[in-house]
C-alpha positions in Angstrom: -185.5 129.4 131.4 -183.9 126.5 129.6 -180.1 126.1 129.6 -178.6 125.2 126.2 -175.3 124.1 127.7 -175.2 120.5 129.1 -173.7 120.4 132.6 -171.8 117.3 133.7 -174.7 116.3 136.0 -177.2 116.5 133.1 -174.9 114.4 130.9 -174.6 111.7 133.6 -178.4 111.3 133.7 -178.1 110.1 130.0 -175.4 107.5 130.8 -176.1 104.0 132.0 -173.9 101.7 134.0 -174.1 99.1 131.3 -172.7 101.6 128.8 -169.7 102.4 131.1 -169.0 98.6 131.6 -169.1 98.1 127.8 -166.8 101.1 127.3 -164.2 99.9 129.8 -164.2 96.3 128.4 -164.0 97.3 124.8 -161.1 99.6 125.8 -159.4 96.7 127.6 -160.0 94.0 124.9 -159.6 96.2 121.8 -162.6 94.7 120.1 -166.4 94.6 120.5 -166.4 90.8 119.9 -163.9 90.1 122.7 -165.6 92.5 125.1 -169.0 91.0 124.5 -167.6 87.6 125.3 -166.2 88.9 128.6 -169.5 90.7 129.4 -171.7 87.8 128.4 -173.5 89.9 125.9 -174.2 89.4 122.2 -171.8 91.6 120.1 -174.6 93.7 118.7 -175.7 94.6 122.2 -172.2 95.7 123.2 -171.9 97.8 120.0 -175.3 99.3 120.6 -174.4 100.3 124.2 -171.3 102.1 122.9 -173.2 103.8 120.2 -175.8 105.0 122.7 -173.0 106.3 125.0 -171.4 108.1 122.1 -174.8 109.7 121.2 -175.5 110.7 124.7 -172.1 112.4 125.1 -172.0 113.6 121.5 -168.5 112.2 121.0 -166.7 109.4 119.1 -165.1 107.1 121.6 -163.6 104.4 119.3 -162.3 104.2 115.8 -163.9 101.1 114.4 -162.3 98.8 111.8 -162.3 95.2 110.7 -159.3 94.6 113.1 -161.1 95.9 116.2 -162.0 99.0 118.0 -159.2 101.5 118.8 -159.8 103.9 121.7 -160.1 107.3 120.2 -159.4 110.6 121.9 -163.0 111.7 122.7 -163.9 114.2 120.0 -167.2 115.8 119.1 -169.1 113.4 116.8 -169.7 116.3 114.3 -166.0 117.2 114.1 -163.2 115.5 112.3 -160.5 117.3 114.2 -159.5 115.8 117.6 -160.3 117.9 120.7 -158.3 118.0 123.9 -159.7 115.3 126.3 -161.6 116.7 129.3 -160.1 114.1 131.7 -157.4 111.6 132.1 
């Protein structure tokens, strides 16, 4: 019987270390461009890693703008109302 609810262990199988590194660095630097420089990646690759992570977790992690990326309280990608974070 298939489970429709994602368990934390199942979610982690969709997450890659590269995506976590990009998430941490974008959070620290406040922009994809600066983070990509620190990570030694092209900016599109850093952006793609974050987008893949957001898709895997079905949340929006950053509010993107011309001025940079602002860490957003994780909220479901399909919802416009912020949800209470699950950790930290």
